[in-house]
C-alpha positions in Angstrom: 5.9 4.3 17.9 5.5 7.0 15.3 9.3 6.9 14.7 9.2 3.1 14.2 6.3 3.5 11.7 8.1 6.1 9.7 11.3 4.0 9.8 9.4 1.0 8.4 7.6 3.1 5.8 11.0 4.5 4.6 12.5 1.0 4.4 9.5 -0.3 2.4 9.7 2.6 0.0 13.4 2.0 -0.7 13.1 -1.7 -0.9 13.5 -3.1 -4.4 10.5 -4.7 -6.0 11.0 -8.2 -7.2 10.8 -8.9 -10.9 7.6 -10.9 -10.3 6.0 -8.0 -8.4 7.1 -5.6 -11.0 5.6 -7.7 -13.8 2.3 -8.0 -11.9 2.2 -4.3 -11.2 2.7 -3.6 -14.9 -0.2 -5.9 -15.7 -2.4 -4.2 -13.2 -1.5 -0.8 -14.5 -2.2 -1.7 -18.1 -5.6 -3.2 -17.2 -6.5 -0.2 -15.1 -5.5 2.2 -17.9 -7.7 0.2 -20.3 -10.6 0.2 -17.9 -10.3 3.9 -17.1 -10.1 5.0 -20.7 -13.6 3.8 -21.2 -15.1 5.7 -18.2 -17.1 8.9 -18.5 -15.7 11.9 -16.6 -18.2 11.4 -13.8 -17.4 7.7 -13.4 -13.7 8.4 -13.6 -14.0 10.8 -10.7 -15.9 8.2 -8.7 -13.3 5.6 -9.5 -10.5 7.9 -8.4 -12.4 8.4 -5.0 -12.7 4.6 -4.7 -9.1 4.1 -5.5 -8.1 6.7 -2.9 -10.2 5.0 -0.2 -8.6 1.6 -1.0 -5.2 3.3 -0.6 -6.3 4.6 2.8 -7.4 1.1 3.8 -3.9 -0.3 2.8 -2.2 2.3 5.0 -4.5 1.3 7.9 -3.7 -2.3 7.3 0.1 -1.6 7.2 -0.2 0.5 10.4 -1.8 -2.5 12.1 0.9 -4.9 10.9 3.6 -2.4 12.1 1.9 -2.1 15.5 1.6 -5.9 15.9 5.2 -6.4 14.9 6.3 -3.7 17.3 4.4 -5.3 20.2 5.7 -8.8 19.4 9.3 -7.5 19.2 8.9 -5.6 22.4 7.6 -8.7 24.1 10.5 -10.8 22.8 13.3 -8.4 23.4 12.2 -6.6 26.6 10.8 -9.4 28.6 
């Protein structure tokens, strides 16, 4: 299972981002930079912690998607 997770992560990392996704990512980054530039040092540190926790949640969600996909494929192809 870990091998499959790593394989999927690698594929996702190398997959090209669509132009629409790239544009949206640029917008989000610009808004985030504008927002963060107004934060005090203390609030910026708290924001960075929050952002890190949100990233961890995304990884957990992706792990769940991978696990479900693996189980479905295993059911289809091995039964």
